[in-house]
DSSP file (Angstrom, degrees, kcal/mol; ACC not computed):
  #  RESIDUE AA STRUCTURE BP1 BP2  ACC     N-H-->O    O-->H-N    N-H-->O    O-->H-N    TCO  KAPPA ALPHA  PHI   PSI    X-CA   Y-CA   Z-CA
    1    1 A M              0   0    0      0, 0.0     2,-0.5     0, 0.0     0, 0.0   0.000 360.0 360.0 360.0 127.6   22.7  -55.7  -16.9
    2    2 A K        -     0   0    0      0, 0.0     2,-0.3     0, 0.0     0, 0.0  -0.853 360.0-135.8-103.9 131.9   24.1  -54.3  -20.1
    3    3 A L        -     0   0    0     -2,-0.5     2,-0.4     1,-0.0     0, 0.0  -0.664  17.6-147.3 -85.1 139.2   27.0  -51.9  -20.0
    4    4 A E        -     0   0    0     -2,-0.3     2,-0.5     2,-0.0    -1,-0.0  -0.817  13.7-122.5-104.9 146.2   26.8  -48.9  -22.2
    5    5 A K        -     0   0    0     -2,-0.4     2,-0.4     2,-0.0     0, 0.0  -0.754  31.8-166.9 -84.1 128.8   29.7  -47.2  -23.9
    6    6 A R        -     0   0    0     -2,-0.5     2,-0.5     2,-0.0    -2,-0.0  -0.944  20.6-122.8-119.1 141.2   29.9  -43.6  -22.9
    7    7 A E        -     0   0    0     -2,-0.4     2,-0.6     2,-0.0    -2,-0.0  -0.672  22.6-151.0 -80.3 128.0   32.0  -40.9  -24.5
    8    8 A I        -     0   0    0     -2,-0.5     2,-0.5     2,-0.0    -1,-0.0  -0.897  12.1-168.1-103.2 121.9   34.4  -39.2  -22.1
    9    9 A T        -     0   0    0     -2,-0.6     2,-0.5     0, 0.0    -2,-0.0  -0.943   3.4-165.8-114.4 123.4   35.2  -35.7  -23.0
   10   10 A L        -     0   0    0     -2,-0.5     2,-0.2     4,-0.0    -2,-0.0  -0.889  11.5-146.7-103.6 135.4   38.0  -33.8  -21.3
   11   11 A N     >  -     0   0    0     -2,-0.5     4,-1.8     1,-0.1     5,-0.2  -0.482  31.4 -98.9 -92.8 173.7   38.2  -30.1  -21.6
   12   12 A E  H  > S+     0   0    0      1,-0.2     4,-2.4     2,-0.2     5,-0.2   0.882 120.7  54.5 -59.3 -41.9   41.4  -28.1  -21.7
   13   13 A Y  H  > S+     0   0    0      1,-0.2     4,-2.6     2,-0.2    -1,-0.2   0.898 106.1  52.0 -63.2 -40.8   41.2  -27.1  -18.0
   14   14 A D  H  > S+     0   0    0      2,-0.2     4,-2.2     1,-0.2    -1,-0.2   0.910 110.5  48.5 -61.8 -42.1   40.9  -30.8  -16.9
   15   15 A S  H  X S+     0   0    0     -4,-1.8     4,-2.0     1,-0.2    -2,-0.2   0.908 112.9  47.5 -64.8 -42.2   44.0  -31.7  -18.9
   16   16 A L  H  X S+     0   0    0     -4,-2.4     4,-2.6     2,-0.2    -2,-0.2   0.881 110.0  53.1 -66.1 -38.0   46.0  -28.8  -17.5
   17   17 A E  H  X S+     0   0    0     -4,-2.6     4,-2.3     2,-0.2    -2,-0.2   0.901 108.5  49.7 -65.3 -40.4   44.9  -29.6  -14.0
   18   18 A E  H  X S+     0   0    0     -4,-2.2     4,-2.0     1,-0.2    -1,-0.2   0.913 112.2  47.9 -63.4 -42.1   46.1  -33.2  -14.4
   19   19 A T  H  X S+     0   0    0     -4,-2.0     4,-2.7     2,-0.2    -2,-0.2   0.889 109.0  55.3 -64.0 -39.6   49.4  -31.9  -15.7
   20   20 A Y  H  X S+     0   0    0     -4,-2.6     4,-2.4     1,-0.2    -2,-0.2   0.934 109.6  44.9 -58.4 -49.2   49.6  -29.5  -12.7
   21   21 A Y  H  X S+     0   0    0     -4,-2.3     4,-2.2     1,-0.2    -1,-0.2   0.863 112.5  52.2 -67.5 -34.9   49.2  -32.2  -10.1
   22   22 A F  H  X S+     0   0    0     -4,-2.0     4,-2.5     2,-0.2    -2,-0.2   0.945 111.9  45.5 -63.4 -47.5   51.7  -34.5  -12.0
   23   23 A Q  H  X S+     0   0    0     -4,-2.7     4,-2.4     1,-0.2    -2,-0.2   0.883 112.3  52.1 -63.3 -39.5   54.3  -31.7  -12.0
   24   24 A K  H  X S+     0   0    0     -4,-2.4     4,-1.8    -5,-0.2    -1,-0.2   0.913 111.7  45.8 -63.9 -43.3   53.6  -30.8   -8.4
   25   25 A T  H  X S+     0   0    0     -4,-2.2     4,-2.3     2,-0.2    -2,-0.2   0.902 111.3  52.6 -65.8 -41.8   54.1  -34.5   -7.3
   26   26 A L  H  X S+     0   0    0     -4,-2.5     4,-2.3     1,-0.2    -2,-0.2   0.903 107.9  51.4 -61.1 -42.1   57.3  -34.7   -9.5
   27   27 A L  H  X S+     0   0    0     -4,-2.4     4,-2.0     1,-0.2    -1,-0.2   0.897 109.6  49.8 -62.6 -41.2   58.7  -31.7   -7.8
   28   28 A K  H  X S+     0   0    0     -4,-1.8     4,-2.1     2,-0.2    -1,-0.2   0.894 110.2  50.8 -63.9 -39.7   58.0  -33.2   -4.3
   29   29 A E  H  X S+     0   0    0     -4,-2.3     4,-2.6     2,-0.2    -2,-0.2   0.888 108.4  51.6 -66.8 -38.8   59.7  -36.4   -5.4
   30   30 A Y  H  X S+     0   0    0     -4,-2.3     4,-2.3     2,-0.2    -1,-0.2   0.909 109.4  50.9 -62.2 -41.1   62.8  -34.5   -6.6
   31   31 A A  H  X S+     0   0    0     -4,-2.0     4,-0.9     2,-0.2    -2,-0.2   0.901 111.0  48.0 -63.6 -40.5   63.0  -32.8   -3.2
   32   32 A E  H >< S+     0   0    0     -4,-2.1     3,-0.6     1,-0.2     4,-0.4   0.913 111.6  50.2 -65.2 -42.6   62.8  -36.1   -1.4
   33   33 A L  H >X S+     0   0    0     -4,-2.6     3,-1.9     1,-0.2     4,-0.8   0.886 101.9  62.2 -61.9 -39.6   65.5  -37.5   -3.6
   34   34 A L  H 3< S+     0   0    0     -4,-2.3     3,-0.4     1,-0.3    -1,-0.2   0.805  96.3  59.9 -59.0 -30.4   67.7  -34.5   -3.0
   35   35 A C  T << S+     0   0    0     -4,-0.9    -1,-0.3    -3,-0.6    -2,-0.2   0.691 111.1  40.6 -70.0 -18.1   67.8  -35.5    0.7
   36   36 A H  T <4 S+     0   0    0     -3,-1.9     2,-0.3    -4,-0.4    -1,-0.2   0.464  88.6 106.0-110.6  -4.3   69.3  -38.9   -0.1
   37   37 A V     <  +     0   0    0     -4,-0.8     3,-0.0    -3,-0.4    -3,-0.0  -0.592  35.6 174.4 -82.7 136.5   71.8  -37.9   -2.9
   38   38 A T        +     0   0    0     -2,-0.3     2,-0.3     5,-0.0    -1,-0.1   0.695  51.9  87.4-111.6 -28.1   75.5  -37.9   -1.9
   39   39 A R     >  -     0   0    0      1,-0.1     4,-2.3     2,-0.0     5,-0.2  -0.557  69.1-141.0 -79.5 138.1   77.3  -37.3   -5.2
   40   40 A K  H  > S+     0   0    0     -2,-0.3     4,-2.2     1,-0.2     5,-0.1   0.887 101.8  51.8 -62.8 -41.1   77.8  -33.6   -6.2
   41   41 A E  H  > S+     0   0    0      1,-0.2     4,-2.0     2,-0.2    -1,-0.2   0.898 110.4  48.0 -64.6 -40.8   77.1  -34.3   -9.9
   42   42 A T  H  > S+     0   0    0      2,-0.2     4,-2.7     1,-0.2    -1,-0.2   0.906 109.4  53.3 -67.3 -41.1   73.8  -36.1   -9.1
   43   43 A R  H  X S+     0   0    0     -4,-2.3     4,-2.6     1,-0.2    -2,-0.2   0.916 108.8  50.1 -58.0 -43.3   72.8  -33.2   -6.7
   44   44 A G  H  X S+     0   0    0     -4,-2.2     4,-2.1     1,-0.2    -1,-0.2   0.900 110.8  49.0 -62.5 -40.8   73.4  -30.8   -9.5
   45   45 A A  H  X S+     0   0    0     -4,-2.0     4,-2.4     2,-0.2    -2,-0.2   0.913 112.0  48.2 -65.7 -42.1   71.3  -32.8  -12.0
   46   46 A V  H  X S+     0   0    0     -4,-2.7     4,-2.4     1,-0.2    -2,-0.2   0.909 111.5  50.2 -65.1 -41.7   68.5  -33.1   -9.5
   47   47 A L  H  X S+     0   0    0     -4,-2.6     4,-2.1     2,-0.2    -1,-0.2   0.885 110.3  50.6 -63.6 -38.3   68.6  -29.3   -8.8
   48   48 A R  H  X S+     0   0    0     -4,-2.1     4,-2.3     2,-0.2    -2,-0.2   0.922 111.3  47.9 -64.0 -44.0   68.5  -28.6  -12.5
   49   49 A L  H  X S+     0   0    0     -4,-2.4     4,-2.6     1,-0.2    -2,-0.2   0.866 109.6  53.6 -65.2 -36.1   65.5  -30.9  -13.0
   50   50 A M  H  X S+     0   0    0     -4,-2.4     4,-2.5     2,-0.2    -1,-0.2   0.912 109.0  48.8 -64.1 -41.8   63.8  -29.3  -10.0
   51   51 A A  H  X S+     0   0    0     -4,-2.1     4,-2.2     2,-0.2    -2,-0.2   0.923 112.7  47.4 -63.8 -44.1   64.3  -25.8  -11.6
   52   52 A E  H  X S+     0   0    0     -4,-2.3     4,-2.3     2,-0.2    -2,-0.2   0.910 113.3  48.0 -63.8 -42.3   62.9  -27.1  -15.0
   53   53 A T  H  X S+     0   0    0     -4,-2.6     4,-2.6     2,-0.2    -1,-0.2   0.884 109.9  53.0 -66.4 -38.5   59.9  -28.7  -13.3
   54   54 A G  H  X S+     0   0    0     -4,-2.5     4,-2.0     2,-0.2    -1,-0.2   0.901 109.6  48.1 -62.4 -41.3   59.3  -25.5  -11.3
   55   55 A E  H  X S+     0   0    0     -4,-2.2     4,-2.2     2,-0.2    -2,-0.2   0.911 112.0  49.6 -64.7 -42.1   59.2  -23.5  -14.5
   56   56 A D  H  X S+     0   0    0     -4,-2.3     4,-2.7     1,-0.2    -2,-0.2   0.898 108.8  53.2 -62.2 -40.2   56.9  -26.0  -16.1
   57   57 A L  H  X S+     0   0    0     -4,-2.6     4,-2.2     1,-0.2    -1,-0.2   0.897 109.3  48.5 -62.5 -41.2   54.6  -25.9  -13.1
   58   58 A C  H  X S+     0   0    0     -4,-2.0     4,-2.4     2,-0.2    -1,-0.2   0.900 111.2  50.6 -65.2 -40.8   54.4  -22.1  -13.3
   59   59 A L  H  X S+     0   0    0     -4,-2.2     4,-2.4     2,-0.2    -2,-0.2   0.931 111.1  47.6 -63.0 -45.8   53.7  -22.3  -17.0
   60   60 A V  H  X S+     0   0    0     -4,-2.7     4,-2.7     1,-0.2    -1,-0.2   0.894 110.5  52.9 -63.2 -39.4   50.9  -24.8  -16.4
   61   61 A T  H  X S+     0   0    0     -4,-2.2     4,-2.3     2,-0.2    -1,-0.2   0.922 109.9  48.0 -61.5 -44.3   49.5  -22.6  -13.7
   62   62 A D  H  X S+     0   0    0     -4,-2.4     4,-2.2     1,-0.2    -2,-0.2   0.906 112.3  49.3 -62.2 -41.5   49.4  -19.6  -16.0
   63   63 A L  H  X S+     0   0    0     -4,-2.4     4,-2.5     2,-0.2    -2,-0.2   0.884 109.8  51.7 -66.3 -38.2   47.7  -21.7  -18.7
   64   64 A M  H  X S+     0   0    0     -4,-2.7     4,-2.7     2,-0.2    -2,-0.2   0.912 109.2  50.1 -63.4 -41.8   45.1  -22.9  -16.2
   65   65 A N  H  X S+     0   0    0     -4,-2.3     4,-1.9     1,-0.2    -2,-0.2   0.908 112.9  46.6 -62.9 -41.6   44.4  -19.4  -15.1
   66   66 A G  H  X S+     0   0    0     -4,-2.2     4,-1.9     2,-0.2    -2,-0.2   0.881 113.4  48.6 -66.6 -38.7   43.9  -18.4  -18.8
   67   67 A S  H  X S+     0   0    0     -4,-2.5     4,-2.0     2,-0.2    -2,-0.2   0.882 109.7  51.7 -68.9 -39.1   41.8  -21.4  -19.5
   68   68 A A  H  X S+     0   0    0     -4,-2.7     4,-1.1     2,-0.2    -1,-0.2   0.888 109.2  50.8 -65.4 -38.6   39.6  -20.7  -16.4
   69   69 A I  H  < S+     0   0    0     -4,-1.9     3,-0.4     1,-0.2    -1,-0.2   0.910 111.2  48.1 -64.4 -42.0   39.0  -17.1  -17.6
   70   70 A E  H  < S+     0   0    0     -4,-1.9    -1,-0.2     1,-0.2    -2,-0.2   0.841 109.7  52.8 -67.8 -33.0   38.0  -18.3  -21.0
   71   71 A N  H  <        0   0    0     -4,-2.0    -1,-0.2     1,-0.2    -2,-0.2   0.696 360.0 360.0 -77.1 -18.4   35.6  -20.9  -19.6
   72   72 A N     <        0   0    0     -4,-1.1    -1,-0.2    -3,-0.4    -2,-0.2   0.462 360.0 360.0 -86.5 360.0   33.8  -18.4  -17.4
């Protein structure tokens, strides 16, 4: 049996969807970490990162919606 090389093409929506799921998972992990943090400074840093990740998640969602409209 001979293996063939196949070209894998990702479109913009697939890339955005992968980024969306990564950001969503990261946000969940930050929330889990927040339950275990005891230092005030660390809590502040985690909350700041959660806010930034939430903003990124919203941006990716908007881009996905725009990409889906263009693909239809």
